[in-house]
N, C-alpha and C positions, 0 to 999 in steps of 0.2 A: 211855447215851450214843448208842447206835444209834437209839433211839426219837427222841431230840432231832434227830438227823441227818435222820431220815425227815420230821419236821415241817418242818425248814428246806427240804429238797428239795421237799416238797409245796407250800410257799408259793412258792418260786422258780419251779418248773415251772408252777404255776397262774398265776403272774404274766405268763408269756410271752404277749404279744399277737399271736398268730398271724394273726388277721384283719388287723391293721394291717401286719404284715410282708408278708403275701401280697399285699394290695391295693396297697401301695406298690411292691413289687418287680416284680410281674408286670403291674400295670394302671396304675401311675403315679397312683393315687388314694389320698387319705387318707380312709378311711371315716368318720372323726370329723367331716368337713366336708360330707358329702353323705348323702342318704337319711335314715335314722333317726339318723344321727350315732353309730352304734354299731359296735364292732369285731367283732361276732359274725358267725356264718356267714350268717344271713339277710340282713344288710345287704351283706355281701361278695357274696353271690349276686345281690342286686338291682343292685349297681353294676358287678360284674366278670363276671357270668355264673354259671350254675348250677354248672359244673364247679369253679370256684374256691371257690364256697360249700361244695361237698362236701369239698374239700381242707381248708378251714378247719374244718369240722365234725369231720373225722377228727382233725386236730391237737388241737382242743379236747377231744375225747373222750379222746385219748391222754394228755394232760397231767393228766387226772383219774384215769384208770385205772392208769397206771404207778406213781405213788407209793403208791397204795393196795395194789396188788399187791405192791410191795416191802415195805410195812409188814406185810402178812399173813405174809410169810416171815420177817421180823425178829422180830415179836412179834404173834401172832394175837389178842391181847386185844382185844375189841370196843371198849373205851375208847380204846386206842392207835390202832387202825385208824380209828375214827370221827374222832378228833382229826386224823389225817393227812388224811382225806378232807375235813374241814372247812377245813383250811388251804389245800387246793387250791382250793376254792370261794372262800374269802376272798382268795386270791391273784388269782383271776380278776376279782373285784369291785373289789379295792383293789390294783391292780398296782403293784409297786415300780418298774416300767419306764415307767409312765404317770402319775407323780405321785399315786399312790394312787387313780387312777380306773380303770375297767375296764368289762367287759361285764355281761351280765344273768344269767350263771351257769348257764344251762340246760344247754348242751352239756357243760360241765365237770362239772356235777352228774350228768348221765347217765353220763359216763365213770367217776366215782367209784363208782357203784352197779353198773357192769358186772361187776366181779369179786366183788361182795358179794352181790347178790340179782338174778341175771339174769332169772328168770321173773317176779317182781313188777314189775321194771323193764320187761320186754317188754309185760306187760299194760297198764301205764301208758302206754307209748309208743304202743301200738295205739289207745288212747283219744285220745291227743294227735293222732295222724294223722287219725283220724276227725273230730275237731272241726275241725282245719284244713281238711280236705277239704270238710266241710259248710258251714263258716262263712267260710273264706278268711282267717281271722285267725290268724297265727302266734302272736301274743301270747296269745290265748285258749287255743290248743292247749298252749302252754308252761305256762300256769297250771293247765290241766287235768292235765297230767302230774305236776307237783309236788304237786298236791292229791290225786290218785289214788294216788300212790306210798305214802304212809303207810298208806292203807287196804289196799292190796294186800299190803304187808309184814305187816300185822296178820292178814289172812286166811290168808296163807301160813305164819303162825307164826314169822316172822323178826323177833321183837320187839326183838332186840338192836340193830337198825339204826333203830328208830323215832326215838330222839332225834336222830340225824343227819338223818334224813328231815325231821323237823319244823324243824330249824335251816335246812335247805336251803329248805324251803317258805317260811319267814319271809324269808330273803334274796331269793328270787326274787320273791315278792309285793312286797317293798319296792322292788326294782329295776324292777318293772313298774307302779309306782304311777301314772306318767303314762299308760301304756297303758290301765290300768283306768279312769282318768278319761275317756280318749277313747272307750273302749268304752261307757261309760255315756252319754256325750254323742252317740254315734253318728258320731264323726269319726275313728275308728281306720282306718288304711290297710289295705285288703284285699289280700292277696297275689294273689287271683284277678283283681281289678280292675287291679292293676299289671301283671300278666302280659298281660291283654287290651289294655291301653294300649300296651305295648311291641310287641305283635304287630301292632297297627293303626297304629303310627307316631305315636301321640298324644303320646308323651314321648320 
């Protein structure tokens, strides 16, 4: 019964659209109608400023980490913990508060793995940051992170979390299918270009 409760909590907390709440409350903007039309931290930062993007990121991390941490204390079975982690990510992607629509799952997925596999996650995050820094594409960095994570887990010997990491990889790639198409076509928006345009007053 406790395990089922953790699954429900994981989905409900994962469903909370923090980006939508923050952008509407503090900026008077619906992020679904501007920018990338996404409620994630990147779009909130683009529309409301870096600070609000960081707040959104922290909230999305927390809604992934908290249910997993709770599940680890209720029942440390990798199957149960992985199931709770997956419900958090599914909640973010298919939010019950947004008619089963949601974000792209990256920040919440990072939150899920924070209490599970910190060092493999950190290595993947470093690769993600490097890719974003060199390319300017947040989407490419996100895809790098979820692709590197299963490899880092394998190298670290934390194989019990590989099924969860592969499920997350599949969800994130699927949610980024339009970004992938734009990357291939050379039309994906660069974070560096957008920053430059804002600084020079072009947008």
